[in-house]
KEZAGU-729174 format. One record per residue (C-alpha): residue in three letters; residue number from 1; x, y, z. Coordinates in steps of 0.5 Angstrom, whole numbers, plus 500, padded with zeros to 3 digits. Layout:
{code: ALA; pos: NUM; c1: X; c2: Y; c3: Z}
...
***
This chain:
{code: ALA; pos: 1; c1: 495; c2: 502; c3: 495}
{code: PRO; pos: 2; c1: 499; c2: 498; c3: 490}
{code: GLU; pos: 3; c1: 505; c2: 498; c3: 495}
{code: ALA; pos: 4; c1: 500; c2: 495; c3: 500}
{code: GLN; pos: 5; c1: 499; c2: 489; c3: 496}
{code: VAL; pos: 6; c1: 506; c2: 488; c3: 495}
{code: GLY; pos: 7; c1: 508; c2: 488; c3: 502}
{code: GLY; pos: 8; c1: 510; c2: 496; c3: 503}
{code: PRO; pos: 9; c1: 510; c2: 500; c3: 509}
{code: ILE; pos: 10; c1: 502; c2: 501; c3: 508}
{code: GLY; pos: 11; c1: 501; c2: 494; c3: 508}
{code: LEU; pos: 12; c1: 505; c2: 493; c3: 515}
{code: ILE; pos: 13; c1: 501; c2: 499; c3: 519}
{code: LYS; pos: 14; c1: 497; c2: 496; c3: 525}
{code: ASN; pos: 15; c1: 491; c2: 499; c3: 529}
{code: GLY; pos: 16; c1: 494; c2: 504; c3: 534}
{code: ASP; pos: 17; c1: 501; c2: 505; c3: 530}
{code: LYS; pos: 18; c1: 503; c2: 512; c3: 529}
{code: ILE; pos: 19; c1: 503; c2: 515; c3: 522}
{code: THR; pos: 20; c1: 505; c2: 522; c3: 520}
{code: ILE; pos: 21; c1: 501; c2: 524; c3: 513}
{code: ASP; pos: 22; c1: 505; c2: 530; c3: 509}
{code: GLY; pos: 23; c1: 500; c2: 531; c3: 503}
{code: LYS; pos: 24; c1: 505; c2: 537; c3: 500}
{code: MET; pos: 25; c1: 510; c2: 532; c3: 500}
{code: LYS; pos: 26; c1: 506; c2: 526; c3: 498}
{code: LYS; pos: 27; c1: 509; c2: 522; c3: 504}
{code: LEU; pos: 28; c1: 507; c2: 517; c3: 509}
{code: ASP; pos: 29; c1: 512; c2: 516; c3: 515}
{code: LEU; pos: 30; c1: 510; c2: 510; c3: 519}
{code: HIS; pos: 31; c1: 513; c2: 511; c3: 526}
{code: VAL; pos: 32; c1: 515; c2: 503; c3: 528}
{code: GLY; pos: 33; c1: 522; c2: 501; c3: 529}
{code: GLY; pos: 34; c1: 526; c2: 497; c3: 524}
{code: GLY; pos: 35; c1: 526; c2: 491; c3: 528}
{code: GLU; pos: 36; c1: 518; c2: 491; c3: 528}
{code: LEU; pos: 37; c1: 517; c2: 492; c3: 521}
{code: LYS; pos: 38; c1: 522; c2: 486; c3: 520}
{code: LYS; pos: 39; c1: 518; c2: 482; c3: 524}
{code: ARG; pos: 40; c1: 511; c2: 484; c3: 521}
{code: ARG; pos: 41; c1: 514; c2: 483; c3: 514}
{code: LYS; pos: 42; c1: 516; c2: 476; c3: 516}
{code: SER; pos: 43; c1: 509; c2: 474; c3: 517}
{code: TRP; pos: 44; c1: 505; c2: 479; c3: 512}
{code: LYS; pos: 45; c1: 501; c2: 475; c3: 507}
{code: PRO; pos: 46; c1: 498; c2: 479; c3: 501}
{code: ILE; pos: 47; c1: 490; c2: 480; c3: 501}
{code: PRO; pos: 48; c1: 487; c2: 476; c3: 495}
{code: ASN; pos: 49; c1: 484; c2: 481; c3: 490}
{code: PRO; pos: 50; c1: 477; c2: 480; c3: 491}
{code: PHE; pos: 51; c1: 476; c2: 483; c3: 484}
{code: PRO; pos: 52; c1: 480; c2: 478; c3: 479}
{code: LYS; pos: 53; c1: 476; c2: 480; c3: 473}
{code: GLY; pos: 54; c1: 472; c2: 486; c3: 470}
{code: VAL; pos: 55; c1: 473; c2: 493; c3: 471}
{code: LEU; pos: 56; c1: 475; c2: 493; c3: 478}
{code: GLY; pos: 57; c1: 480; c2: 488; c3: 477}
{code: LYS; pos: 58; c1: 483; c2: 492; c3: 471}
{code: TYR; pos: 59; c1: 483; c2: 498; c3: 476}
{code: ALA; pos: 60; c1: 487; c2: 494; c3: 481}
{code: HIS; pos: 61; c1: 492; c2: 491; c3: 476}
{code: LEU; pos: 62; c1: 493; c2: 497; c3: 473}
{code: VAL; pos: 63; c1: 493; c2: 503; c3: 478}
{code: SER; pos: 64; c1: 499; c2: 507; c3: 480}
{code: SER; pos: 65; c1: 501; c2: 509; c3: 487}
{code: ALA; pos: 66; c1: 496; c2: 514; c3: 491}
{code: SER; pos: 67; c1: 502; c2: 519; c3: 491}
{code: GLU; pos: 68; c1: 502; c2: 519; c3: 484}
{code: GLY; pos: 69; c1: 494; c2: 520; c3: 483}
{code: ALA; pos: 70; c1: 492; c2: 513; c3: 483}
{code: VAL; pos: 71; c1: 491; c2: 513; c3: 475}
{code: THR; pos: 72; c1: 491; c2: 507; c3: 470}
{code: ASP; pos: 73; c1: 496; c2: 510; c3: 465}
{code: GLU; pos: 74; c1: 502; c2: 515; c3: 465}
{code: PHE; pos: 75; c1: 503; c2: 520; c3: 460}
***
């Protein structure tokens, strides 16, 4: 998801973390304390896009948040 690529909470999730997904509200809650998130954010590095060109590269560059349907344009 785009928010993971820019260091949002989804990008800071680790195996074993407790999360709550509310599809109706389009919300994901990460149950990790603020101090732990700050620590994770300091060591976070973006994962390089494995598809810098072509259709998948275009998609990765243009896609919106999954909570908004992961579309590549807005109407």
